[in-house]
C-alpha positions in Angstrom: -5.7 14.8 19.6 -9.0 13.0 17.6 -10.6 15.0 15.2 -13.7 14.7 12.8 -13.1 13.8 9.7 -14.3 15.1 6.0 -15.5 12.3 3.3 -13.3 13.6 0.5 -14.9 13.1 -3.6 -12.3 10.7 -3.8 -13.4 8.9 -0.9 -16.7 8.5 -1.9 -15.1 6.8 -5.2 -17.7 3.5 -6.0 -15.3 0.3 -5.7 -18.5 -1.2 -5.6 -19.1 -0.2 -9.1 -15.6 -0.8 -10.1 -15.0 -4.1 -9.0 -18.1 -5.5 -10.1 -17.3 -4.1 -13.5 -14.2 -5.4 -13.3 -15.2 -9.1 -12.3 -17.5 -9.2 -15.5 -14.5 -8.6 -17.8 -11.7 -10.3 -16.1 -10.3 -13.0 -18.2 -7.5 -14.6 -16.1 -9.1 -17.1 -13.2 -6.6 -15.5 -10.7 -8.6 -12.3 -11.0 -11.8 -13.3 -10.5 -10.9 -15.1 -8.0 -9.6 -12.1 -6.6 -12.8 -9.6 -7.1 -15.1 -11.9 -5.9 -13.8 -11.8 -2.4 -13.0 -7.7 -2.8 -14.4 -5.6 0.1 -16.3 -3.0 -1.5 -19.0 -1.8 1.3 -17.6 2.2 2.4 -19.2 1.3 5.3 -17.6 -1.7 7.6 -15.9 0.4 10.5 -12.0 -0.4 10.4 -12.1 -2.8 13.6 -13.9 -5.0 11.3 -11.6 -5.4 8.9 -8.3 -7.5 7.8 -6.0 -5.4 5.9 -2.3 -6.3 4.0 0.4 -3.9 4.0 1.8 -3.7 0.7 5.3 -2.6 -0.2 7.1 -3.2 -3.5 10.6 -2.4 -4.8 11.2 -1.5 -8.2 13.9 -1.0 -10.8 12.8 2.7 -11.0 10.2 4.9 -10.6 8.2 5.3 -13.4 5.6 2.2 -13.8 5.2 2.7 -17.5 9.4 2.4 -17.9 10.4 0.4 -14.6 9.2 -3.3 -13.3 8.8 -4.6 -9.5 11.6 -6.4 -7.8 10.7 -7.6 -4.8 7.3 -7.9 -2.9 6.7 -8.3 0.3 3.2 -7.8 2.7 2.0 -9.0 6.0 -1.5 -9.3 7.5 -3.2 -7.2 10.1 -6.1 -5.7 11.7 -5.9 -2.9 14.5 -4.9 -5.2 17.3 -2.2 -7.5 16.0 0.1 -7.8 13.3 0.7 -11.3 11.8 3.8 -11.9 11.0 3.9 -16.0 10.6 2.1 -14.9 7.2 4.2 -12.8 6.0 5.2 -13.2 2.4 8.4 -11.8 0.2 9.5 -12.6 -2.6 12.6 -11.5 -5.3 11.0 -10.9 -8.3 12.7 -10.8 -12.2 11.9 -7.5 -13.7 11.5 -7.5 -17.6 13.7 -4.3 -17.3 17.2 -3.6 -16.7 17.8 -2.9 -13.1 19.3 0.4 -13.0 22.4 1.7 -11.0 20.4 4.0 -8.9 17.4 1.5 -7.7 20.7 -0.9 -6.9 21.7 1.8 -4.3 18.1 2.2 -3.2 17.1 -1.1 -2.4 20.6 -3.5 -2.9 19.3 -5.9 -4.9 21.3 -6.8 -7.1 21.8 -8.9 -10.7 23.3 -11.6 -8.7 20.3 -11.7 -6.6 17.8 -11.9 -9.1 19.5 -14.4 -11.3 17.1 -17.4 -10.7 14.2 -15.4 -9.0 10.9 -16.0 -10.8 8.9 -13.9 -12.9 6.2 -12.2 -11.4 3.8 -14.4 -13.5 4.7 -17.7 -11.4 4.0 -15.9 -8.1 0.8 -14.1 -8.7 -1.2 -17.2 -7.6 0.4 -16.4 -4.1 -0.1 -12.9 -4.4 -3.1 -12.4 -5.2 -4.5 -15.2 -2.2 -2.5 -13.3 0.3 -4.2 -10.0 -0.9 -7.4 -11.6 -1.8 -10.0 -10.6 1.2 -8.5 -7.4 2.9 -8.0 -3.7 2.2 -4.7 -2.9 1.1 -2.6 -0.4 2.9 0.6 1.5 1.4 2.8 4.4 2.2 2.5 6.5 -0.8 0.0 4.1 -3.1 0.9 4.8 -6.8 4.2 2.6 -6.6 2.2 -0.4 -5.4 -1.3 0.8 -7.3 0.5 1.5 -10.7 3.1 -1.1 -10.7 0.9 -4.2 -10.2 -1.5 -2.6 -13.1 1.4 -2.1 -15.3 2.8 -5.5 -14.2 0.0 -7.5 -14.9 -1.0 -6.0 -18.1 2.3 -7.0 -19.5 2.3 -10.4 -18.4 -1.2 -11.6 -18.6 -3.0 -9.0 -20.6 -5.1 -6.7 -18.2 -4.6 -4.9 -15.2 -5.7 -5.1 -11.4 -7.5 -2.1 -9.9 -8.3 -2.3 -5.8 -8.9 0.3 -2.8 -6.1 1.2 -1.0 -5.7 3.1 1.8 -2.7 5.2 1.9 -0.6 5.8 5.3 1.4 8.6 3.4 -2.1 10.6 2.5 -3.6 10.1 5.7 0.1 11.8 7.4 -0.4 14.7 5.1 -3.8 15.7 6.4 -2.9 14.5 9.8 -0.1 17.6 9.4 -2.3 19.8 7.3 -4.6 19.9 9.8 -1.8 20.5 13.0 1.1 22.3 11.0 -0.6 23.8 8.0 -2.3 27.6 7.4 -1.5 30.8 7.6 -1.5 31.4 11.5 0.9 28.2 11.3 3.1 30.1 8.9 3.7 32.7 11.1 4.7 30.8 13.9 7.0 29.4 12.2 5.6 26.1 12.1 4.8 24.3 9.2 4.3 20.4 8.1 6.7 17.8 8.8 8.0 15.5 6.7 5.6 12.4 5.7 8.1 10.0 4.8 7.5 6.5 5.9 10.2 7.0 8.6 10.5 10.5 10.1 6.5 9.5 10.0 7.1 6.7 12.4 9.5 8.2 14.6 6.2 11.0 15.9 4.4 7.7 17.6 8.3 6.6 19.1 7.3 3.1 16.5 11.0 1.9 16.2 13.3 2.3 13.1 13.3 -0.1 10.6 15.8 -1.5 7.7 14.3 1.0 5.1 13.9 -0.2 0.9 13.1 -3.8 1.6 9.8 -4.5 1.0 9.1 -6.7 3.9 10.3 -4.8 6.5 8.7 -1.5 4.8 5.6 -3.7 5.2 5.6 -4.3 8.6 6.2 -0.3 8.9 3.6 0.8 7.0 1.6 -1.5 8.9 2.6 -0.4 12.5 2.2 2.9 11.0 -1.6 2.9 10.5 -2.3 1.0 13.7 -0.7 4.4 15.3 -2.8 6.4 13.0 -5.8 5.5 13.6 -5.1 4.9 17.8 -3.7 8.6 17.9 -6.3 10.5 15.2 -8.8 8.4 14.4 -11.2 5.9 16.0 -11.7 1.9 15.6 -15.3 2.7 14.1 -14.4 5.1 10.9 -15.0 3.6 8.5 -13.1 2.5 5.3 -14.9 5.0 3.1 -13.8 7.7 4.6 -10.1 6.8 4.1 -9.6 4.5 1.2 -8.7 5.9 -2.4 
């Protein structure tokens, strides 16, 4: 089912002004190169964009108290996923691994004993993201953890537009199953977690809480969301946050 989009106030965010300002004040050459290649035109249709699905596993859920422990990313378009260009890194966090996080993602102290600090692989990560629109499932993790991690390492953070598959799925569920009439009928919005969202599109189950497989899962979910509910001509400004 396809339905018309309403542009929220947040989707009108002027990334052109934000990126221009960041380019003016950036001190790190890697960030300057990243901003110079940023896609900032809100009227570009999705069909003309190369995306990069991004996922972090972390030592906890608070970006001010915890840190990144692994990074997975994979570039794709609405029609193809470029598996050979995927990237995966274990990262030495500057905050201790907690027992709860180890149980979730399975990354232990021995796994990261010889892992590089994020600063050492930053060139590779930014190069893989540059010139693409980032896709994430619950974008606050990727945006806030990356921003705080760079502030701690190079003295300045990072900003970039993201399309959030969790937010898209929340809007779809509210449209299809929200409202008073649906509640009276015993219907309610369904789970928007990554695995449950994928299952509604007939996508296969993957290993959860592995940064690369979650990035792949997010890329496939986004392709399905656009195919089922939107259009390749939907513009970036209608979806990015």
